[in-house]
GUDO-969763 format. One record per residue (C-alpha): residue number from 1; x negated, y, z negated; residue in one letter. Coordinates in Angstrom, 3 decimals, m for minus. Layout:
N
  nr     east    north       up rest
 NUM        X        Y        Z    A
...
//
This chain:
488
  nr     east    north       up rest
   1  m97.158   34.623   69.699    M
   2 m100.577   35.269   68.238    T
   3 m101.523   37.986   65.795    R
   4 m103.664   39.741   68.430    A
   5 m100.715   40.047   70.832    V
   6  m98.442   41.364   68.068    L
   7 m101.071   43.937   67.067    A
   8 m101.378   45.167   70.668    C
   9  m97.605   45.518   71.006    L
  10  m97.441   47.466   67.751    A
  11 m100.184   49.829   68.927    L
  12  m98.404   50.435   72.258    I
  13  m95.139   51.282   70.469    L
  14  m96.851   53.654   68.049    L
  15  m98.658   55.417   70.888    T
  16  m95.441   55.752   72.864    A
  17  m93.747   57.300   69.837    C
  18  m96.611   59.768   69.291    G
  19  m97.305   58.199   65.926    C
  20 m100.730   57.160   66.827    A
  21 m103.356   58.495   69.171    Q
  22 m105.868   56.269   70.871    P
  23 m109.400   56.876   69.630    P
  24 m111.418   59.280   71.778    P
  25 m113.967   57.720   74.072    K
  26 m117.513   58.339   73.005    Q
  27 m120.285   58.481   75.498    A
  28 m123.027   56.146   74.614    L
  29 m126.563   57.262   75.180    S
  30 m128.745   54.683   76.937    P
  31 m131.086   54.987   73.997    R
  32 m128.476   53.783   71.549    V
  33 m127.299   50.751   73.523    I
  34 m127.913   47.922   71.125    P
  35 m130.475   45.439   72.321    K
  36 m129.939   41.745   71.782    P
  37 m131.789   40.701   68.679    R
  38 m134.287   37.970   68.988    R
  39 m133.989   35.459   66.289    S
  40 m137.351   34.748   64.780    S
  41 m138.417   31.142   65.270    P
  42 m137.591   29.059   62.277    R
  43 m140.591   27.432   60.753    K
  44 m140.140   23.705   60.437    T
  45 m141.318   22.494   57.098    V
  46 m142.496   18.893   57.170    P
  47 m140.175   16.685   55.211    K
  48 m141.802   15.720   51.925    Q
  49 m141.401   12.190   50.579    P
  50 m139.727   11.708   47.225    S
  51 m141.826   10.503   44.292    Q
  52 m140.193    7.084   44.550    E
  53 m140.911    6.835   48.291    L
  54 m144.500    8.024   47.802    K
  55 m145.054    5.419   45.065    A
  56 m143.631    2.682   47.289    K
  57 m145.862    3.792   50.180    T
  58 m148.967    3.814   47.968    D
  59 m148.168    0.306   46.766    Q
  60 m147.727   m0.960   50.342    L
  61 m151.015    0.647   51.361    L
  62 m152.738   m1.318   48.579    K
  63 m151.089   m4.508   49.864    E
  64 m152.509   m3.812   53.339    L
  65 m155.937   m4.608   51.881    A
  66 m154.737   m7.812   50.220    S
  67 m156.706  m11.020   50.720    S
  68 m153.407  m12.888   51.275    E
  69 m152.354  m12.975   54.936    Y
  70 m148.610  m13.166   54.197    K
  71 m148.806  m10.218   51.819    E
  72 m150.624   m8.111   54.442    R
  73 m148.074   m8.991   57.131    E
  74 m145.203   m8.200   54.782    K
  75 m146.749   m4.800   53.987    A
  76 m147.076   m3.987   57.710    V
  77 m143.431   m4.926   58.297    A
  78 m142.232   m2.872   55.306    E
  79 m144.234    0.204   56.328    L
  80 m143.017   m0.044   59.920    A
  81 m139.445   m0.208   58.635    K
  82 m139.990    2.888   56.454    L
  83 m141.467    4.827   59.413    V
  84 m138.385    3.986   61.484    R
  85 m136.072    5.117   58.673    E
  86 m137.864    8.360   57.730    T
  87 m140.710   10.478   59.088    S
  88 m141.546   11.705   55.577    A
  89 m144.340    9.150   55.078    I
  90 m145.960    9.580   58.508    V
  91 m148.311   12.265   57.163    G
  92 m149.476    9.993   54.319    I
  93 m150.158    7.147   56.737    L
  94 m151.954    9.391   59.226    Q
  95 m154.183   10.715   56.447    Q
  96 m154.946    7.157   55.342    E
  97 m155.706    6.201   58.954    L
  98 m158.132    9.108   59.182    K
  99 m159.909    8.358   55.912    E
 100 m160.119    4.551   55.873    T
 101 m163.323    2.938   57.076    K
 102 m161.973   m0.601   57.042    D
 103 m161.380   m1.585   60.717    P
 104 m158.711   m4.148   59.793    E
 105 m156.685   m1.655   57.731    I
 106 m157.102    0.899   60.522    K
 107 m155.731   m1.617   63.016    Q
 108 m152.703   m2.400   60.813    R
 109 m151.946    1.292   60.316    L
 110 m152.132    1.854   64.072    E
 111 m149.515   m0.890   64.502    I
 112 m147.262    0.822   61.961    V
 113 m147.700    4.286   63.475    L
 114 m147.640    3.209   67.118    K
 115 m143.969    4.184   67.783    P
 116 m144.640    7.634   66.315    H
 117 m147.916    8.132   68.138    I
 118 m146.430    6.971   71.422    R
 119 m143.792    9.682   71.352    W
 120 m146.118   12.436   70.166    S
 121 m147.277   13.541   73.636    L
 122 m146.343   17.230   73.897    T
 123 m145.785   19.324   77.057    P
 124 m149.041   21.115   76.289    A
 125 m150.935   17.831   76.408    L
 126 m149.077   16.740   79.514    L
 127 m150.520   19.742   81.367    R
 128 m153.942   18.282   80.709    R
 129 m153.466   15.041   82.634    F
 130 m156.704   15.705   84.485    R
 131 m158.594   15.097   81.236    H
 132 m156.611   11.905   80.595    I
 133 m157.595   10.600   84.022    V
 134 m161.232   11.422   83.241    E
 135 m160.915    9.437   79.995    K
 136 m159.631    6.470   81.988    L
 137 m162.969    6.312   83.786    E
 138 m164.974    5.740   80.634    S
 139 m162.759    4.156   77.947    Q
 140 m162.215    0.466   77.315    D
 141 m159.128   m1.614   78.052    S
 142 m157.565   m1.104   74.611    E
 143 m157.672    2.666   75.117    T
 144 m156.169    2.263   78.589    H
 145 m153.276    0.265   77.144    K
 146 m152.657    2.892   74.474    E
 147 m152.734    5.662   77.075    I
 148 m150.238    3.735   79.213    A
 149 m147.893    3.399   76.246    G
 150 m148.218    7.090   75.415    T
 151 m147.537    8.188   79.001    L
 152 m144.554    5.867   79.329    G
 153 m143.115    7.068   76.043    G
 154 m143.418   10.685   77.125    S
 155 m140.930   10.166   79.997    K
 156 m142.553   13.139   81.758    H
 157 m142.710   13.168   85.574    Q
 158 m146.372   14.177   85.578    D
 159 m147.287   10.929   83.808    A
 160 m146.841    8.887   86.970    I
 161 m150.257    9.759   88.485    G
 162 m152.443    8.322   85.704    P
 163 m150.134    5.303   85.351    L
 164 m150.375    4.438   89.028    L
 165 m154.143    4.761   88.644    R
 166 m154.369    2.162   85.893    I
 167 m151.796   m0.118   87.564    L
 168 m154.747   m1.289   89.704    T
 169 m157.038   m1.934   86.701    S
 170 m159.147   m5.097   86.628    E
 171 m157.690   m5.959   83.205    D
 172 m154.323   m7.755   83.507    E
 173 m153.134   m6.453   80.127    E
 174 m153.746   m2.866   81.256    V
 175 m151.833   m3.533   84.505    R
 176 m148.990   m5.011   82.464    E
 177 m148.909   m1.968   80.123    A
 178 m148.925    0.395   83.129    A
 179 m146.012   m1.475   84.784    A
 180 m144.006   m1.367   81.555    E
 181 m144.673    2.373   81.180    A
 182 m143.607    3.041   84.780    L
 183 m140.340    1.274   84.013    G
 184 m139.835    3.596   81.040    E
 185 m140.404    6.627   83.268    L
 186 m137.828    5.400   85.819    G
 187 m139.451    7.468   88.589    D
 188 m138.651    6.408   92.167    A
 189 m142.261    7.193   93.209    R
 190 m143.356    4.086   91.321    A
 191 m141.186    1.700   93.378    V
 192 m143.655    0.831   96.161    E
 193 m146.669    0.311   93.834    P
 194 m144.524   m1.856   91.550    L
 195 m143.358   m3.935   94.528    I
 196 m147.029   m4.495   95.374    E
 197 m147.524   m5.607   91.761    A
 198 m144.899   m8.321   92.328    L
 199 m147.635  m10.169   94.229    G
 200 m149.993  m10.069   91.223    D
 201 m151.489  m13.433   90.272    T
 202 m150.905  m12.844   86.548    E
 203 m147.453  m13.771   85.239    H
 204 m147.407  m10.984   82.633    C
 205 m148.070   m8.332   85.306    V
 206 m145.486   m9.344   87.906    Y
 207 m142.913   m9.976   85.170    S
 208 m143.477   m6.440   83.852    A
 209 m143.240   m5.071   87.405    A
 210 m140.015   m6.994   87.991    K
 211 m138.488   m5.630   84.789    E
 212 m139.679   m2.084   85.595    A
 213 m138.042   m2.177   89.030    L
 214 m134.826   m3.335   87.390    G
 215 m134.948   m0.300   85.077    K
 216 m135.583    2.097   87.963    I
 217 m132.428    0.659   89.544    G
 218 m130.779    2.037   92.675    K
 219 m133.824    3.782   94.182    P
 220 m135.535    0.365   94.268    A
 221 m132.778   m1.488   96.175    I
 222 m133.694   m0.685   99.795    D
 223 m137.470   m1.140   99.275    P
 224 m136.766   m4.473   97.547    L
 225 m134.576   m5.617  100.443    I
 226 m137.459   m4.751  102.762    K
 227 m139.888   m6.580  100.450    A
 228 m137.682   m9.673  100.614    S
 229 m138.964   m9.998  104.224    R
 230 m142.616   m9.672  103.180    D
 231 m145.020  m12.242  104.721    P
 232 m146.238  m13.033  101.201    H
 233 m143.924  m15.762   99.856    Q
 234 m144.360  m14.756   96.206    L
 235 m143.422  m11.142   96.987    V
 236 m140.333  m12.317   98.934    R
 237 m139.266  m14.591   96.100    E
 238 m139.826  m12.050   93.329    R
 239 m138.265   m9.166   95.263    A
 240 m135.077  m11.170   95.818    A
 241 m135.051  m12.214   92.156    G
 242 m135.497   m8.595   91.037    T
 243 m132.449   m7.484   93.038    L
 244 m130.234   m9.644   90.833    G
 245 m131.237   m7.616   87.780    G
 246 m130.049   m4.289   89.245    I
 247 m126.472   m3.313   88.430    R
 248 m125.000   m1.879   91.606    D
 249 m121.729   m2.484   93.459    E
 250 m123.679   m3.348   96.616    R
 251 m125.683   m6.153   95.021    M
 252 m123.174   m8.989   95.489    T
 253 m122.821   m8.213   99.197    E
 254 m126.608   m7.978   99.663    I
 255 m127.270  m11.257   97.808    L
 256 m124.473  m13.120   99.605    V
 257 m126.098  m12.093  102.875    E
 258 m129.432  m13.457  101.589    M
 259 m127.685  m16.676  100.601    L
 260 m127.089  m17.318  104.328    C
 261 m130.707  m16.549  105.304    D
 262 m132.848  m19.127  107.096    T
 263 m135.578  m18.717  104.452    D
 264 m134.883  m21.263  101.664    P
 265 m136.873  m19.142   99.173    V
 266 m134.508  m16.204   99.699    L
 267 m131.455  m18.473   99.452    R
 268 m132.761  m19.936   96.204    L
 269 m133.447  m16.575   94.545    E
 270 m130.171  m15.124   95.837    A
 271 m128.235  m17.992   94.230    A
 272 m129.965  m17.514   90.862    W
 273 m129.321  m13.767   91.053    A
 274 m125.622  m14.235   91.902    L
 275 m125.301  m16.428   88.826    G
 276 m126.643  m13.599   86.676    R
 277 m124.208  m11.111   88.231    I
 278 m121.230  m13.522   87.756    K
 279 m119.110  m11.878   90.450    N
 280 m116.235  m14.082   91.657    R
 281 m116.618  m12.647   95.157    E
 282 m119.680  m14.889   95.492    A
 283 m117.682  m18.060   94.735    L
 284 m117.076  m19.313   98.285    E
 285 m120.613  m18.591   99.564    P
 286 m122.053  m20.439   96.531    L
 287 m119.754  m23.435   97.116    I
 288 m120.959  m23.485  100.713    K
 289 m124.586  m23.331   99.541    A
 290 m123.892  m26.311   97.295    L
 291 m123.466  m28.417  100.425    G
 292 m126.828  m27.414  101.896    G
 293 m129.842  m29.608  102.558    S
 294 m132.329  m28.020  100.142    K
 295 m132.159  m29.438   96.617    C
 296 m133.522  m26.266   95.009    G
 297 m130.818  m24.106   96.579    V
 298 m128.105  m26.608   95.584    R
 299 m129.410  m26.598   92.029    R
 300 m129.354  m22.781   91.838    A
 301 m125.879  m22.674   93.403    A
 302 m124.547  m25.227   90.889    A
 303 m125.954  m23.200   87.989    W
 304 m124.457  m19.991   89.396    A
 305 m121.025  m21.619   89.747    L
 306 m121.254  m22.722   86.119    G
 307 m121.967  m19.128   85.090    E
 308 m118.988  m17.810   87.082    I
 309 m116.753  m20.513   85.487    R
 310 m114.052  m20.660   88.172    D
 311 m112.018  m23.872   88.477    K
 312 m112.041  m23.545   92.271    K
 313 m115.617  m24.827   92.144    A
 314 m114.776  m28.073   90.288    V
 315 m114.269  m30.274   93.367    A
 316 m117.554  m29.161   94.955    A
 317 m119.438  m29.670   91.671    L
 318 m117.979  m33.179   91.222    I
 319 m119.108  m34.023   94.748    K
 320 m122.625  m32.816   93.883    E
 321 m122.570  m34.778   90.615    L
 322 m121.764  m38.024   92.422    T
 323 m124.248  m37.430   95.253    N
 324 m126.780  m40.242   94.824    E
 325 m128.236  m40.133   98.329    D
 326 m131.221  m38.069   97.222    D
 327 m133.196  m39.346   94.218    E
 328 m134.676  m35.873   93.667    D
 329 m131.128  m34.483   93.485    N
 330 m130.341  m36.603   90.432    L
 331 m133.015  m34.894   88.359    A
 332 m132.168  m31.370   89.471    H
 333 m128.979  m30.314   91.271    A
 334 m127.014  m33.178   89.735    C
 335 m127.936  m32.070   86.212    C
 336 m126.953  m28.470   86.978    E
 337 m123.633  m29.685   88.421    A
 338 m122.911  m31.687   85.256    A
 339 m123.758  m28.719   83.040    E
 340 m121.603  m26.407   85.167    A
 341 m118.632  m28.776   84.832    L
 342 m119.075  m28.676   81.069    G
 343 m118.961  m24.855   81.138    K
 344 m115.819  m24.767   83.301    I
 345 m114.104  m27.358   81.018    K
 346 m111.721  m28.825   83.591    D
 347 m110.141  m32.212   82.807    A
 348 m110.769  m33.410   86.387    R
 349 m114.467  m33.634   85.549    A
 350 m114.073  m36.136   82.685    V
 351 m114.070  m39.392   84.679    E
 352 m116.955  m38.371   86.995    P
 353 m118.971  m37.343   83.933    L
 354 m118.235  m40.662   82.204    I
 355 m119.534  m42.394   85.311    K
 356 m122.665  m40.202   85.229    A
 357 m123.113  m41.144   81.557    L
 358 m123.693  m44.719   82.764    R
 359 m126.045  m43.617   85.588    G
 360 m129.651  m44.681   85.955    F
 361 m131.260  m41.247   85.526    H
 362 m131.862  m40.383   81.878    M
 363 m131.604  m36.582   82.251    F
 364 m128.284  m36.867   84.063    V
 365 m126.978  m39.092   81.248    R
 366 m128.063  m36.520   78.665    E
 367 m126.408  m33.556   80.445    V
 368 m123.264  m35.596   81.169    A
 369 m122.920  m36.389   77.442    A
 370 m123.304  m32.708   76.536    S
 371 m120.748  m31.686   79.178    A
 372 m118.214  m34.194   77.842    L
 373 m118.655  m32.639   74.408    G
 374 m117.885  m29.201   75.852    E
 375 m114.687  m30.440   77.520    I
 376 m113.551  m32.237   74.277    E
 377 m111.407  m34.862   75.996    D
 378 m110.509  m38.017   73.988    S
 379 m111.128  m40.231   77.052    R
 380 m114.858  m39.670   76.522    A
 381 m114.938  m41.055   72.952    V
 382 m115.598  m44.756   73.664    E
 383 m118.138  m44.119   76.479    P
 384 m120.021  m41.698   74.210    L
 385 m120.151  m44.268   71.370    I
 386 m121.558  m46.788   73.859    K
 387 m124.240  m44.202   74.664    A
 388 m125.552  m44.697   71.098    F
 389 m127.297  m47.765   72.541    S
 390 m129.086  m45.768   75.256    D
 391 m132.821  m46.389   75.601    S
 392 m133.568  m42.654   75.365    Q
 393 m133.211  m40.944   71.980    W
 394 m132.192  m37.598   73.501    F
 395 m129.231  m39.216   75.278    V
 396 m128.134  m40.704   71.923    C
 397 m128.483  m37.292   70.268    S
 398 m126.432  m35.607   73.010    A
 399 m123.691  m38.237   72.605    A
 400 m123.695  m37.756   68.814    T
 401 m123.293  m33.996   69.147    K
 402 m120.561  m34.408   71.780    A
 403 m118.508  m36.650   69.469    L
 404 m118.824  m34.064   66.699    S
 405 m117.435  m31.454   69.098    Q
 406 m114.509  m33.682   70.080    I
 407 m113.688  m33.972   66.378    G
 408 m110.570  m35.667   64.980    S
 409 m109.744  m37.802   68.081    P
 410 m113.126  m39.518   67.616    A
 411 m112.800  m40.376   63.901    I
 412 m111.108  m43.789   64.292    D
 413 m113.620  m45.046   66.858    S
 414 m116.543  m43.750   64.795    L
 415 m115.119  m45.501   61.724    T
 416 m115.307  m48.796   63.598    K
 417 m118.873  m48.001   64.637    A
 418 m119.816  m47.724   60.947    L
 419 m119.309  m51.523   60.699    D
 420 m121.708  m52.279   63.560    D
 421 m124.537  m54.667   62.711    T
 422 m126.996  m52.374   64.506    N
 423 m128.260  m49.769   62.024    A
 424 m129.027  m47.287   64.842    T
 425 m125.348  m47.275   65.870    I
 426 m124.313  m46.688   62.257    R
 427 m126.819  m43.818   61.894    V
 428 m125.468  m41.983   64.969    H
 429 m121.874  m42.596   63.859    A
 430 m122.489  m41.161   60.377    V
 431 m124.344  m38.191   61.912    Q
 432 m121.382  m37.429   64.203    A
 433 m118.938  m37.651   61.291    L
 434 m121.068  m35.472   59.026    G
 435 m121.456  m32.775   61.676    N
 436 m117.676  m32.414   61.962    M
 437 m117.588  m30.661   58.557    K
 438 m114.076  m32.051   58.097    D
 439 m112.799  m33.172   54.669    E
 440 m110.972  m36.025   56.416    K
 441 m114.272  m37.894   56.706    V
 442 m115.340  m37.448   53.067    T
 443 m114.195  m40.946   51.999    E
 444 m115.973  m42.539   54.977    L
 445 m119.243  m40.801   54.147    L
 446 m118.925  m41.733   50.471    L
 447 m118.729  m45.401   51.488    E
 448 m121.830  m44.936   53.668    C
 449 m123.825  m43.906   50.565    L
 450 m123.854  m47.609   49.730    G
 451 m125.166  m48.749   53.134    D
 452 m128.189  m51.033   53.039    K
 453 m130.014  m48.833   55.591    D
 454 m131.721  m45.808   54.000    S
 455 m131.256  m43.639   57.125    S
 456 m127.494  m44.182   56.999    V
 457 m127.446  m43.222   53.318    R
 458 m129.598  m40.143   53.983    M
 459 m127.326  m38.821   56.784    W
 460 m124.225  m39.588   54.740    A
 461 m125.560  m37.479   51.866    A
 462 m126.534  m34.725   54.298    S
 463 m123.051  m34.722   55.847    G
 464 m121.356  m34.536   52.451    L
 465 m123.528  m31.554   51.600    G
 466 m122.335  m29.738   54.724    R
 467 m118.659  m30.542   54.080    I
 468 m118.881  m29.239   50.476    K
 469 m115.992  m31.373   49.216    D
 470 m115.881  m31.419   45.387    V
 471 m114.883  m35.096   45.503    R
 472 m118.428  m35.916   46.560    A
 473 m120.214  m34.254   43.612    E
 474 m120.308  m37.260   41.283    E
 475 m121.466  m39.618   44.054    A
 476 m124.185  m37.233   45.171    L
 477 m125.509  m36.981   41.611    V
 478 m125.912  m40.791   41.602    K
 479 m127.809  m40.571   44.911    V
 480 m130.554  m38.743   43.016    L
 481 m131.489  m42.174   41.624    D
 482 m131.778  m43.767   45.086    D
 483 m134.876  m45.892   45.583    T
 484 m135.707  m44.050   48.821    N
 485 m137.275  m40.585   48.437    S
 486 m135.797  m39.299   51.726    E
 487 m132.283  m40.151   50.530    V
 488 m132.936  m38.426   47.192    R
//
């Protein structure tokens, strides 16, 4: 029971006993009714920098004028960091920007102050958009870009008019800045103009439009679905691709429907998008798409299945990996299938990947080696060591890395490879052992320091450095006297 309740009970009892009389009611004159007091607005005093901070800022401003490029860049980075951490130095920098006559220093200060300037658009200024539009008629492209950034940073609904105006500028950088700013606003009124910008010939512009539509999100879904039927192939392709970047529960269903479309462009983009979403509900439609006739769609479907990482896809991916009917497939869908099998890490894929490691297409051999490293199955050790003799250096490198990933089960076979008469085989073997960072291989690498081939000695020393075994210290000191400078 609270104190207030107890007090009320006590008062009731006292009144009932005649010990206390309730206070008489007093009529209040309307003139004496207290009016709510208005609190006077508190004056905000700009935060003043400490003496230490001011001294540091002054020193960095001097470095901005340095003749050394690295020193100037470092000063810009340091000042930008300080502005993000505290607004106390903004006044100093703005004063310097106003007073300096050096165009290069002015430019660097504008870079530092840009985040602050971008967010400084006040409601009072926003009511004067008519004047901003008038400025757009006469100012150069750099000013247009700055205006776009300012309007986007304001996140005010009235900013959309001027931004849509400059989205049609002749300068691609201005169009890009306008698209980015419209994405920051997130206003649904920008959807249709941004969809039109998907057909822009400049990569930077349509990429910015694509990203902006993704930020706007749900209001863009239906217009993008409509745009995916546009007569313009680029608009269709980019609209479908943009849908995959929008997080919405409907997206998987929409993209699966596109995956069954007669237009191969839509099927391709839908498959890529489903891979980004990684929803297991798309598994069966993607497996079905993997058996289609278009190589590009099969490639996208294989990649998507690798991103989803469901073992139900293994059989279909193995079938794609071993499909040698189409030469173009070997360089595209087959590589994606091999990579996907490596991501899923199912033991059933080991033998098909070993077979692919001996295939005639160099890129398939490379990806197969990498996938075997991901699965880390000991059956792949000997085939990977044989790949050291491959005619392509990148296949050898992939095999070397894969053996390092397999680790201990590969040590015995790699030890035998160290006795090979071919120096290239010995180099890859010592690289694989050194990359394991396992103290078990320290003795082997110490022996390799005496190899007649300088590359073997160099990689042995490098591997011992990574392992950091104290037993190698004395031997590594002696290597400093090696006749080869690279080994030293």
